N, C-alpha and C positions, 0 to 999 in steps of 0.2 A: 028226570031220573037218569037220563043217559050220562050226564056229567057226574052224578053221584056214583054210578056203577063203574065209570071209568076210573075215578079216583080210588075207589075201593080195590079195583083190580090192580092198580099200580102199587098200592100199599101191600096187598097180598104177595105180589111178585117181589117186592123189595125185601120182604121179611120171610120169604119161603125157606131160607137156609138158617133161620134163627131157631135154635133148639132149646133155649132157656125157657122154662115154664114160668108164667106169671106167678109171683108170690113165692118163688123157689129160694129167694135170699132170706134166710131166717135171721131173727134178731141175734141168735147165738153166733152168727158168722161175722157180725160187726166187731171189730177190735180197735180199741184206742191205742194208737201207736206211741202214746206218751207225749210229753212236752217237747216242743221244738228245741233244737240245739242252738248254738250261738249264731250259726249261719241262718237258721230259720227265724230267729228273732230279728236279725238284721233285715231279712227279706220282708218280714211283717211290718217293721217300722217304715221301710222304703215304700211298700205298697200302700199303707195307710196315708203316708205323705203324698203319694202320687194322686190320691183322690182329693187333694187340696185340704186335707185335715192337718192340724198342727200336731206334731209328734214331739213329746218331751220324754227322754229316757232319764229316770231318776233312781237313786238308791232308796231302799225302803225307809231309811231314817229321814230322808228329805222329802217324803211324799206330802205331809201336811203343808209344808212351806210351798211346795210346787202347786198344790191346789189353790192356795191363797194367791200365789203369783199369777196363775192363769186367770182367775176371776178379776184381779186388779188390772192386768194388762188389757183385758177386753172390756173394761169399763162396766163391769157387772155390779150393780148396787144391791141387788137382791138375788138370792139363790134358793132354789127349792131342793129340799133334801128328803130322800126316802126314810122311812121310819127305822130301817135296820142299818143305817150307815155307821161306820166306825166313829166312836165319840171323838177321837183325835182329829178326824176330818171335819167333824161338825164344829169343833173348837176353832180350827183353822179358818173355816168359812166365816164364822161369827166375827173374826177379827177384821174382816174386810168388807163384809156385805150383810145385809139384813137376812136373817135365816127364816125361811118359810117352810113349815113342815108339810108333808104330804097330806096329812089329815086336815090341816087348816086351809088348804087350797084345793077344794074339791071340784071347782067349776073350770070350764075352759077359759072363761074370762079372767079368772084368777091366775091361771097358768100363763095366759098371754101377757098379763101384767108383770110377770116375773122375768128377770133378765136371763137367768141361767138355771141349769139343773146339774147337780153333781151326783154321779152314780158309780157303783162298781160294775163289773161285767161277769158274764158266765164264762166266756172264752174268746180267744182270737184265732184267726186262721191265717197262717203265714202266706200261702200262695195266692190268696185272694185279697188280703188286707181287710178282711171282714171282722167286725166285732159283733158278737152275739150276746144279746140279753135274754135271760129267761125269767126276768121280772120277779125274782125273789125279793126278800125284804130289803136288801141293800141296793136294789135297782128300781123298786117301785112299779106302779102300774104303767102300762104302755103310754098313756097320754102324757105322763111326766116328761118323757124324753122326745116327744113329738111337737110340743107346743112352744116351750121357751126357746129363745133365739140362740142360746149358746149351751152346748152340752160338754161338760168336763167329765170324761169317762176314764176310770182307772182300770188298767189291765195288768195283772201280775205275770211275770215271765213264765211261771209254771202253768199258766192258763192258756198259753199259746200252743196250738197244735199245728201240724204241718199242712194238712189238707182237709177238704170237706168230709171225706169218709171218717177221718179221725174225729172231726167235730160231731158228726152225727152219732158216732159211737159213744162219745163222752156225754152228749146231751140226752141220751136215752133215759127217759124217766122210769122210776120204779112204778109198779102197778098202782094206779090211783093218784099219781103225782104228776100227771101231764100238765104242762104249762104253755102259755103262748110264748112264741119266740119272736124277737125282733133282730133282723140281720142288717147291720149298718156298714155300708161301704162309703165312707166319707160323709160330708155334709149333704143335706138334701139339695138336689139340683135337678133342673130340667132345661130344655132348650126349645125355643120357638122354631117356626118353619125356616128361619134364616140361620139357625144354629147358634143364636145368641144365648149363652149360658146364663141362667137365672138361679141363684141359690136361695134356699130358705122357703121354697114354695110348699113343700110337703113335710117339713120338719126343720130342725135347727139349721141356721145359716152358718154357724161356726161349730166345728167339732174339735175339741182338744183332747188328744189321747195321751194319758200319762202311763208310760210303760215302766213298771216297777221291777227293778233287777236287784238281786241280792237280799 
């Protein structure tokens, strides 16, 4: 107990001047600062790329073609699509790969046998290069984006916010509409004791982020 008491005493001493009460930050105090500006978008793209993800900035009119190109370039012969995906995206995917729907691929074995998944996103965070999914109909359930080896993710410019507090404010659900969130910072990766980086251990080995502007 001596070590425990010593640790607690140090914590009390370190926090003795903290006056903020636990729970004093109310939901009403969270404010969405709005979409990031041009500099914020550039920072977002740079940070996502820094995580070894592939970043493609495309105009809205070129998005379907960009999706097809991403799948083709990465040799994806099959692609899993959430039920709420834009029909134009679905058509683009069908031109280059076998389309597998979320409802037709319910098992992990089925997901593992699929080369790629194509989804939308809830938002992006400029300062951290993080993409957040809230798993609505255009993103599908969590397993869809964790098992296939390649994830092609579409983020629109007006979905990019500057920092994490802005993201939290925008993600705030309405009462009764709480959803799981997946925060993605680059492809899945880990390192062994000798710091050899291994990608694809806990999720997709390849992340392609299509940033739609205009």
